[in-house]
N, C-alpha and C positions, 0 to 999 in steps of 0.2 A: 504494500500500500504506500506508494510514493508518488506524489503529484509531479507532473512535468511542466505545467503552466499554471499561472495564477491570474484570474480575473477577480479584481478586488472590489468588495462592497462593504458598506457599514450598516450595522444594526445597533440600536440603542442598548446600552448595557443593562438597562432596566426593562428590557423586553420581557413581557409577561407570557412566556411560553415554556412549557416543559417538554421533555422528550416524549413523554406519554401522550400529551396533547397533540404534538406534532405528528406522532405516529397515527393517531386517530384521523387527523386531517388528511394525511397522505393516503391513507387506506381508502379514501373515497375516490381516488383517481389512480388506480393501479394500471399498469401496462396491460392492454388487451391485445390478443393476436390480430394481425391484419386479416381481412377477408376481401372478397371481390368488390365490396362497396366502400372499403376503407383502405386505400393503398398505403397510407401512412398512419401509424399509431404511436402515441407517446404517453407514458405514464410511469409511475414510480415502481421500482423493483428493489429487492433487498440488496444492500451493498455486499453482503455475504450470503452465499447460497443457503436457502432455508432459514434465514435469519429474519429479524424484524426490519421494517422499512427505515427505522432510525437506529443506526448502530451507535450506541452511546458508551464511551469509555472516558473516565476521568473528567467528566463534565464537558467532553468534546463530542460533537455529533457528526455522523457521516451519513449522507443520503445519496441516492443514485437515480438518475432519470434514464429509463430505458426507451429506446427508439426501435421500432420495426418498420421497414419500408420495403414495399414490393419493387423489385428492379425489373423494369420493362424497357429495354433499349429503344430509343426513338426510331432507329433504322429498321427494327423488326416491325414496328407499327406501320411505318411508311411503306415497307415492302408489301404487307398484307393489304393496305389501303390501295396501293397501285394495282395489285392483282385483281381486287374486286372492282375497281373502277374500269379496268380493261374488260372484265367480263360483262359489265353493264353496257359498255360502248359496243362490244361485239354482238351481244344478244339483242340489244334494243336499238342499235344504230343511232345513238345520240351521245353527245359530249356530257360528261359529268361536271356540274358546276361546283364552285367553291363551297357553297353552303352544304351541298350533298356530300362533298368530300369530308367536311368537318363531322357530319353525322356518321359517316362510315368510320372515321377515325375513332369516334367515341364508342361506337359499337364494337369495333375491333379491340379496343383497349379493355372493355369490360369482359370480352370473351377470353382474352389472353391473361388477364390478371391472376386467375386461379392457378395458372401454370407458371407464373413468374417466380423467380428466386426471391427469397426474403433476406434482406440484410439487417443484421442486428448490431446495435452499438449502445454504449452507455456513457453517461457523463457523471462524474462524481462531484459532490459539493460538500465542503467542510464548513460546519457552522460552529463558531466559537462564541457561545452566549456569555462567557466570562469576560472576554475582551471586546466583544461586539464586532466580530468579523463574520462575513459570509464570503467564502472563497470557492470559486469554481475552477476545476481543472479542465481548462479549454484553451486551445491555441488561438481561437478566433472569437471575437465578441458575438458573432451570430449564434454560436453554440451556447454561449452563456445566456444570451437573450432567450433562447429556446427553453432552457431550464427555468429561468426566472418567470417566463410567461405561465408555465404549468404550475410553478410554485405560488404565483399570485392567485391562480384559480383554486388552489388547494387551501391557502391560508388567507383569510379575509384581512384586509387592512395591514398587509405586510409592510412594516416600517423600514424598507430597504432603500439605501441611497448609494450611488457610486462614491468611491473614495475621492476626495478633493484635497489637494495639498496647496500650501502657500506658494512654493516655488515650482514652476513647471519643470518636468523632467528634462526638457530640452535645455533650459537655462542652466539647471544644476549640472547636468552632464557636460555641457560645453565649458562651464566654469572649472569643473574638476580636471578636464583635459588641458585647458589653457593654463591652469596653475600647476599641472603635473602633480596633483595631490588628491587622493581619494578621501572621502569623509571618514570619520572615525569608525573603526570596526570593519572597514571594507578595504579591499585591494582591487585595482584595475587590472583586468586581464588583457588578452591580445586580439579581441574582436571589436570592431567599431564601425559605425556608419555615419558619414557626414553628408548633409544635404544643403543645397543652396536654395534661395528663394525662387530661382528659375527651375528647380527640381533636378539640378545636376547632382549626381551621387558619387561619392567616393567610399569604397568599402575596404576595410582591413580585416583579414582573417589569419589568425595565428601569426600575427606580425607585431613586433615591438612598437609601442605607441609613443616612443620618445624621439622620433625622427624630426629633423628640422622642417620637413615639409608640412607637418601637421599644424604648427602655429600659423604657417602661411595660409592654409585652407581656412582657418578660423578668422584670420585678418581679412581674408577676401569675402567674408560674410557667411561662410558655411557654418552650420550648427550641428551638434551631435544629436542624432535621432535614435541610435541604438548603441548600447555599451555593455560589454561583458564584464562582470564583476564577481568577486568572491567575498562572502561574508564570514568572518570569524574562522577562516580556514575550514569551514564545515560545508557550506552550500555555495555552489557556483550558479550563476544565472545571467540572463540578458535582460536589461531594462530598456524599454522603448519609449518613444515620445508620447504614447497614449497611456502611460503608467501601467503597462502590462508587463508582467514578469514571465519570461519564457525560458525554455531550455534549462529548467531546474536540474541541478546535479547534486545529489547528496553524496558527499565524498566518503571514501571508504572508512575513514576514521570515525564517521558518524554512524554508518550502518553496522560497523563491527561492535557497536555498543550493546546490541541486542543478540548477537550471535551466541548460540548455545544456551540461551536462557529459557527458551520455550520448549514445551514438551510435545506440542502438536501445531498444526497449521493455524488453528484458530487463535492460540496464544501468541504465535508469531505475528499474526495480523494485528492483534491488539497492541503488542509491544511496538511494532513499527508505527502504528497510527499515533500512539501516545508520543513517541519520540519525534515523529515528523511534525505533529501539530505544536508540540512544545517549542521546538527549534524555530518553526516558521513564525510563531507568535512573537518571538524575540527578534527575528529578522525583520518582520513588518514594522515593529516598533522603531528599530534603528533606521529603517529605510524612510519612514515618515519623518523622523527627526532630521535626517539628512536632507530632506526636501522642504525644510522649514516648518514642519508641523502641519497639522490639519487646518484647512480653511475654516474659520469660524462661521457658524450659521448666521444668516441674516435675521435680524430680529423684526 
């Protein structure tokens, strides 16, 4: 149980919700199998097989959104539509119009869906009611939005807000690189992206970031939009201009902390989850501080 990406949201620390209450709410929207009438289905699944919908350990919660989607390639539908249109033209001696083609395509789709392959995926979400975090393991905001949409349907008046910080990631990262100094607790690694107002891009991968050309790029108006960093010699990651944390890497020294302590897979899962959430909570605190703290709410 190790997250790879972080989409960050805030919950109030006085949020009046228990794991038992959340379990009850999620149980009203479980994942249901796709059928010919529903080519896409989304709902809650247990994070652990045969477990509850809310996996709770050490006052930290884990939930999972399941997605089932019928895969019907468009070229297959087009091929069947073309064949039927040709049959009509040959048998009836007339040209098939656009409206009729659309109707044929809809009919073909309904006929083929029961035989289509089903793709299954899941998205994990960590809820930290102690520190007020809701964190989704998703590389793209669209997948996070997908989970949040279903969560809003399950939990009325969900007090969820995106994380907002005083200093923009772009400004902070550019300052760190320009000053050749990372914020306290962090080190700068060897991957970076700079971008100009005209959208010209310079990327560095596995490259020392102390070259003479980098200050020149910044002086010319380019800003840092992606930067690889390591926190406390434990977790490596990439921070981007949208305050997304990607490519999380939990270093061996951290993972080895639970080796040999569990008697079975379930215990290992819980140990890893407790370790991951505990370290990430500290990382997020330090990252927010490095970005000037959280933006105060308007009164």
